[in-house]
C-alpha positions in Angstrom: 0.4 -0.1 0.3 1.5 3.7 -1.1 1.5 6.1 1.1 -1.1 7.8 -1.7 -3.5 5.5 -1.7 -3.2 5.7 2.3 -3.5 9.7 2.1 -7.2 8.1 0.6 -8.6 8.5 4.3 -7.8 12.0 4.7 -9.0 13.1 1.2 -12.4 11.4 2.2 -11.6 13.5 5.1 -11.5 16.6 3.0 -14.8 15.8 0.8 -16.7 14.5 4.2 -15.8 18.2 5.5 -16.6 20.1 2.1 -19.8 18.1 2.4 -19.0 15.0 -0.8 -20.9 11.9 0.3 -18.9 8.7 0.8 -19.6 5.3 1.8 -17.1 3.4 2.6 -18.6 0.7 5.3 -21.3 -0.4 6.1 -24.5 0.3 8.4 -23.2 1.1 12.1 -24.6 1.9 15.4 -26.3 4.9 16.7 -26.3 5.5 19.5 -28.5 8.4 20.1 -30.9 5.5 20.1 -33.3 5.5 22.9 -32.5 1.7 24.2 -29.0 2.6 23.5 -29.1 -0.6 21.4 -28.8 -0.6 18.1 -30.4 0.5 14.8 -32.1 -2.4 13.0 -31.1 -2.0 9.0 -34.0 -1.1 7.0 -35.8 -5.1 5.2 -34.0 -4.5 2.1 -32.3 -1.6 2.5 -28.5 -2.1 2.6 -27.1 1.5 4.5 -23.8 2.8 4.1 -21.9 5.2 6.1 -18.8 7.6 5.6 -16.2 9.9 6.9 -17.1 12.3 9.1 -14.8 15.4 10.8 -13.6 14.0 13.8 -11.5 16.6 15.5 -10.6 18.4 11.8 -7.6 17.5 9.7 -5.1 16.3 11.1 -1.4 17.8 10.9 3.0 17.0 11.9 3.8 17.9 15.3 6.8 18.0 17.3 5.5 16.1 20.9 5.8 19.2 23.6 9.1 17.3 25.6 11.4 17.2 22.2 14.2 19.3 23.8 14.2 15.8 25.5 14.1 13.1 22.7 18.3 14.1 21.8 20.0 10.6 22.3 17.1 7.7 21.8 17.7 4.9 20.5 16.9 6.0 16.9 18.9 8.6 17.1 18.4 12.4 17.7 14.3 12.2 17.5 14.1 16.6 18.7 13.3 17.6 15.5 11.4 14.5 14.6 7.6 15.6 13.8 6.3 11.3 15.3 2.7 11.8 15.3 -0.3 13.6 13.3 -2.8 14.7 15.0 -5.9 17.1 15.1 -4.8 20.8 15.3 -5.7 21.8 18.6 -4.2 18.8 20.4 -0.7 18.2 22.0 1.7 14.9 23.6 4.8 14.3 24.6 6.7 11.3 24.1 7.2 8.9 27.1 9.4 6.1 28.4 11.0 4.5 25.5 12.6 1.5 24.5 16.6 1.5 25.8 15.7 4.1 28.3 16.9 4.1 31.7 13.6 3.2 33.8 12.8 4.1 37.2 13.6 1.0 39.1 17.2 1.6 36.9 15.9 -1.8 34.3 16.0 -0.8 30.5 12.3 0.5 29.1 11.9 -3.0 26.7 10.6 -2.3 23.4 7.7 -3.5 21.6 5.5 -2.0 24.1 1.7 -3.0 23.4 -2.0 -3.2 25.0 -2.2 -1.1 27.6 -4.9 0.3 30.1 -4.8 3.4 32.5 -6.0 3.9 36.6 -6.0 6.8 38.8 -2.9 6.4 41.0 -2.1 8.8 44.0 -1.9 13.0 43.8 -4.3 12.7 40.6 -1.6 10.8 38.9 -2.4 8.3 36.6 -0.6 4.0 36.7 -0.2 2.7 32.8 0.2 -1.0 32.6 1.8 -1.8 29.4 1.7 -4.9 27.8 5.4 -5.8 25.8 5.5 -8.8 23.1 8.6 -9.6 23.2 9.7 -12.9 21.9 12.8 -14.9 24.1 15.9 -13.1 24.3 14.2 -11.1 21.1 16.8 -8.2 20.1 16.1 -4.5 20.2 18.3 -2.1 19.1 21.0 -4.4 20.4 18.9 -5.3 24.0 17.3 -8.6 24.4 17.5 -8.0 28.1 13.4 -8.2 27.9 11.3 -7.5 30.7 13.2 -8.9 34.0 12.7 -7.3 37.2 14.8 -6.4 40.0 12.9 -8.3 42.7 13.7 -12.2 40.3 9.8 -11.9 40.3 9.2 -13.9 36.9 7.6 -16.8 36.0 9.9 -18.6 33.3 13.4 -17.7 33.9 14.2 -19.1 31.1 17.4 -21.6 29.9 18.7 -18.3 28.4 22.7 -16.6 28.4 22.6 -14.1 31.5 21.2 -11.4 30.6 18.2 -12.4 28.7 14.3 -12.5 29.0 11.6 -12.2 27.1 8.3 -10.5 27.6 5.8 -9.1 30.1 4.6 -5.6 31.6 5.8 -1.4 33.3 4.2 0.3 35.1 4.2 4.5 34.4 3.6 6.7 36.5 2.3 10.0 34.8 1.8 13.3 36.3 -1.8 15.5 35.3 0.3 17.3 32.8 1.0 13.8 30.8 4.9 13.6 32.0 6.4 10.9 33.3 6.9 11.0 37.4 8.6 6.9 37.9 8.4 3.5 35.5 9.0 0.0 36.7 8.7 -3.8 35.1 5.8 -4.8 37.0 5.3 -9.0 35.2 8.9 -11.0 33.8 8.8 -14.2 32.7 6.1 -14.7 30.1 6.1 -14.3 26.0 4.4 -12.2 23.7 2.4 -10.2 26.1 -0.1 -8.9 23.2 -2.8 -6.6 24.8 -5.2 -7.9 28.3 -7.6 -5.5 29.2 -8.2 -3.8 33.4 -10.0 -5.2 35.8 -13.1 -2.7 38.2 -10.7 -3.4 40.8 -7.6 -1.6 39.5 -5.4 -4.6 37.9 -4.4 -5.5 34.5 -4.8 -9.4 33.7 -2.0 -9.9 31.0 -2.3 -12.3 27.6 0.8 -14.5 26.3 0.6 -14.6 22.4 2.1 -17.6 22.6 1.7 -21.2 23.4 5.2 -23.1 23.6 6.0 -25.9 25.2 8.6 -27.8 27.4 10.0 -28.9 24.7 10.6 -26.0 22.8 13.8 -24.5 23.7 14.9 -22.8 25.9 11.5 -22.7 28.1 11.4 -24.5 31.7 7.5 -23.9 32.0 4.1 -23.8 29.4 3.2 -21.2 28.1 0.0 -19.8 26.8 -1.6 -18.0 29.9 -3.2 -14.9 31.5 -2.0 -13.3 34.5 -2.5 -10.7 37.0 -1.0 -7.2 37.4 -1.9 -5.2 39.8 -2.2 -1.5 39.0 -0.1 0.3 42.1 1.9 -2.8 43.3 4.7 -0.8 43.1 7.5 -4.0 41.4 6.9 -6.9 39.4 4.3 -9.3 41.3 5.1 -12.5 42.3 3.6 -14.5 38.4 0.9 -16.6 38.8 -1.1 -18.2 35.3 -4.6 -18.4 35.4 -5.3 -21.5 34.2 -8.5 -21.9 34.4 -8.9 -19.3 31.8 -8.0 -21.2 29.2 -4.3 -22.5 27.7 -4.4 -20.8 23.7 -2.9 -18.0 21.9 -4.9 -15.0 23.9 -5.3 -11.2 22.7 -7.9 -9.2 24.8 -9.5 -10.2 28.1 -13.0 -7.3 28.7 -14.4 -8.1 32.7 -18.3 -6.8 32.7 -18.0 -5.3 36.7 -21.9 -6.1 36.6 -21.5 -10.1 36.3 -17.1 -10.4 36.7 -17.8 -12.6 33.8 -13.9 -12.0 31.7 -14.4 -12.5 27.9 -11.6 -13.1 25.3 -10.0 -13.5 22.7 -8.2 -15.4 20.2 -5.0 -14.1 17.8 -5.4 -17.2 15.4 -7.2 -17.4 12.1 -10.0 -19.6 13.3 -10.2 -18.3 16.5 -13.6 -18.3 18.6 -14.5 -15.6 21.5 -14.6 -17.3 25.1 -16.4 -15.8 28.3 -14.7 -16.7 31.8 -17.0 -17.2 34.8 -15.4 -17.0 37.8 -15.4 -19.2 40.8 -16.0 -16.2 43.0 -19.0 -15.0 42.0 -19.0 -10.8 41.9 -14.8 -11.0 41.7 -13.3 -7.7 43.9 -9.3 -8.1 44.9 -6.3 -9.1 43.6 -6.5 -12.6 43.6 -9.8 -13.7 43.2 -9.3 -14.9 39.2 -6.9 -17.5 40.6 -9.5 -19.2 42.7 -10.6 -20.5 38.7 -14.0 -20.5 37.1 -15.3 -22.0 33.6 -14.7 -21.5 30.1 -17.1 -21.4 27.4 -17.3 -20.4 24.2 -19.7 -18.6 21.9 -22.0 -20.4 19.4 -23.8 -17.6 16.9 -27.7 -18.5 16.0 -27.4 -20.5 12.4 -30.9 -19.9 11.9 -30.9 -16.2 11.3 -31.5 -14.2 7.3 -30.0 -10.7 6.7 -32.8 -8.7 7.6 -30.8 -6.6 4.5 -31.1 -9.3 1.6 -32.6 -12.2 3.3 -29.4 -14.4 2.8 -28.6 -17.0 5.2 -25.7 -17.3 7.7 -22.9 -18.5 6.2 -21.9 -22.3 8.6 -19.6 -24.5 8.4 -20.1 -28.2 8.5 -17.7 -30.8 10.3 -16.0 -31.6 6.4 -15.7 -28.1 5.4 -11.6 -26.3 5.6 -11.9 -23.3 7.7 -12.8 -20.2 6.0 -13.3 -17.5 8.1 -13.2 -14.9 5.4 -17.2 -15.8 4.3 -18.9 -12.5 2.8 -21.4 -11.7 5.6 -21.5 -7.9 5.2 -25.4 -8.6 4.5 -25.4 -8.6 8.5 -24.4 -5.5 9.4 -26.0 -4.1 12.3 -28.3 -7.2 12.5 -28.3 -8.3 16.6 -27.6 -11.9 16.3 -28.7 -14.0 18.9 -26.5 -16.6 20.6 -25.7 -18.6 23.4 -22.4 -20.8 24.9 -20.8 -23.8 25.2 -19.1 -25.5 28.1 -15.3 -26.5 27.7 -13.7 -28.9 29.0 -10.4 -29.4 28.6 -8.8 -25.9 29.6 -5.3 -26.6 29.5 -4.3 -28.8 26.8 -1.0 -30.2 26.1 -1.2 -28.8 22.8 -2.7 -25.6 20.9 -6.1 -27.8 20.8 -8.9 -25.2 23.0 -10.5 -23.6 19.8 -11.2 -27.1 17.5 -12.6 -28.6 21.5 -15.3 -25.3 20.7 -15.5 -26.0 16.9 -16.5 -29.4 17.1 -18.9 -27.6 19.8 -20.8 -25.7 18.0 -18.4 -23.2 18.4 -18.3 -19.4 16.4 -15.1 -18.9 14.1 -13.7 -15.1 13.7 -10.6 -14.8 11.9 -7.9 -13.7 14.3 -9.8 -11.9 17.3 -8.1 -9.2 18.9 -8.6 -5.9 20.5 -11.5 -5.9 22.6 -13.0 -3.1 25.3 -15.7 -3.3 27.8 -17.7 -0.3 27.5 -19.3 1.6 30.7 -21.8 3.8 29.2 -23.5 0.9 26.9 -22.5 -2.0 28.8 -21.0 -3.4 25.6 -18.2 -5.8 24.7 -16.9 -4.5 21.7 -13.6 -6.6 20.4 -11.8 -6.5 16.4 -11.2 -9.2 14.3 -8.0 -8.0 12.0 -8.3 -10.0 9.1 -12.0 -10.4 9.5 -14.1 -9.5 6.2 -14.8 -10.4 2.7 -11.3 -8.6 2.1 -9.9 -9.4 4.7 -8.6 -6.4 6.2 -10.9 -6.5 9.4 -14.2 -5.9 11.2 -15.8 -4.5 14.8 -18.1 -6.3 16.2 -20.1 -5.4 19.7 -21.6 -8.5 22.1 -24.4 -7.5 24.2 -24.7 -9.6 27.8 -28.4 -8.1 28.8 -30.0 -10.0 25.3 -27.4 -11.8 24.3 -26.0 -10.8 20.8 -23.9 -9.9 18.7 -23.4 -7.1 16.2 -21.2 -6.5 12.9 -20.6 -3.1 13.3 -17.8 -3.0 10.2 -16.8 -4.4 8.0 -13.2 -2.6 6.4 -14.2 -2.8 1.9 -11.6 0.0 1.4 -8.1 -1.2 2.9 -7.2 2.6 2.0 -10.1 3.4 5.0 -9.6 1.2 7.4 -6.6 -1.6 7.1 -6.5 -4.4 9.8 -7.8 -2.8 13.2 -5.9 -4.6 15.8 -7.1 -3.1 19.6 -9.9 -0.9 20.5 -10.7 1.6 23.2 -13.9 3.0 24.2 -13.6 7.3 24.2 -14.8 9.1 27.3 -17.9 10.2 24.6 -18.6 6.3 23.8 -16.7 7.5 20.6 -14.5 3.9 19.5 -11.0 4.4 18.5 -9.6 1.7 15.9 -5.2 1.0 16.1 -4.6 -0.1 12.8 -1.9 -2.8 11.8 -2.0 -3.3 8.3 1.1 -1.8 5.5 1.6 1.0 5.1 0.6 4.5 7.0 -0.5 3.6 10.3 -3.4 5.7 11.9 -5.6 5.5 14.9 -8.7 5.5 13.5 -12.0 6.6 15.6 -15.9 6.5 15.2 -18.0 9.0 15.8 -21.6 7.9 17.5 -23.8 8.3 13.8 -20.7 5.5 13.2 -18.7 7.1 10.3 -15.0 6.8 10.8 -11.8 9.8 11.0 -8.8 10.0 10.8 -7.4 10.9 14.7 -3.3 10.1 14.4 -1.3 9.3 12.2 2.4 8.2 13.0 4.7 10.6 10.7 7.5 8.8 12.0 7.4 5.8 10.6 5.3 3.0 9.5 4.9 0.4 12.9 1.4 -0.5 14.0 -0.5 1.6 16.9 -0.7 -0.5 20.0 -2.5 0.3 23.0 -5.5 3.1 22.7 -6.7 4.1 26.0 -7.7 6.8 27.9 -7.1 8.4 31.0 -10.5 7.5 33.8 -11.1 12.2 33.8 -10.7 11.3 29.2 -8.5 14.4 28.9 -5.0 12.2 28.2 -5.6 9.6 25.1 -1.9 7.3 25.6 -1.5 4.9 22.9 1.9 3.4 21.9 4.0 2.8 18.8 6.1 -0.6 18.4 9.2 -0.2 16.5 10.9 2.1 17.5 8.8 1.7 20.9 7.6 4.6 22.7 4.1 5.6 24.7 2.4 9.1 23.8 0.3 11.5 25.8 -2.3 12.7 24.0 -3.9 15.2 25.1 -6.1 18.9 23.6 -4.3 22.1 24.1 -7.7 23.5 26.3 -7.2 20.3 28.4 -10.6 19.5 28.0 -12.0 15.6 28.1 -11.4 13.6 24.6 -15.2 14.6 23.0 -16.3 14.7 20.0 -19.2 17.3 21.3 -16.3 19.2 23.4 -15.2 21.0 20.6 -13.5 25.4 21.2 
């Protein structure tokens, strides 16, 4: 994908500003619905949505702390316009790969999924994943996440000074400046995404299912780990085995039930629900008491309101094909049920096969996920979903037991393989792209129209870990390589809401 083609998105934005109609994507949700649920498409009519102004055109900007970036792993960045943002936004660059952390560790590379919590004295606390393999070389550094207190899940059979993935924790002040950072989880592999809990912890997910037969491993992998946001040091890592051993991606916790939903980064992935034994878990450690694991089944006896087509169904003799066309179901809630999984800790990467045999729905690379407190929906992304394989966004409604395809990319120049997802303070969705060429953070407004919010102006590395501060004043987001966390905020310091523009 050339830069010229990716610039099509910005050209569409200009057209939308001028009043020209464009329709790159299918029908999305309407949050203005009095019951807060999705509007059903008009029978026989497939409605399309387009591009909105968002916060206005995005332009290249220097970070406010540019003078501090003269010596980084990527060289002198003091004159580099790292991001493009709307005109009335600014940002700072924080905790860059290779810098020395507050606990004397080295900032690990490949920052990925992340969440923000309120800390002491009005500070914000970020818990940040690092998607590192064993001894992965990041600018000559193979250290990875090795906490000073020595608490690691797997010490690995590696040369001294070499490690793998985990998490780091950042303390950020009200001005978006780094106060402190430290390693908070070590000895895990490829910590891709995860999700926050209502009781102030982060669940970090391993996107790795390697076994004891793998060179350097001393333990099985493929688990989730809980990291308290306020611990101040690395946690004693305990795998949450009952949540399943598979190629984890993200989680979302429903605070009303304590149920935890999970995605799986596979081409034939499932959507999982974990029901803890501790009813309404409220404390760190409750999840260690175990629970039961289920997979989502979509009712196949459903026809599209749009054109009457049938929902594609896989039969036992079919080869797995997750790119079957379901665009005609855009915006239509589909009834679901759940099947229980028994062998949740399989020796091989077979958990999804048990679910598929029991009729579980298949998604093309389930990745980012976020629970929205404003509408009680669980939003999740199928990064390779859709007829052209460029991504879908789905929403599960726990109260109504339905799942709805919200958006499907039909043009990679507009939306190119969304990965991480988060929900803004006004309910807008924000998608981190992980495609080819230029990479954007793409917003989705309450009418279902898309707009560019940020662009990586430095290289073509993906955005990851987008999340908002609890007061809505900051969006924090990572760029995987060269490996940095950005604090983005409005110049007037108001919450980042589309209806709050000056």
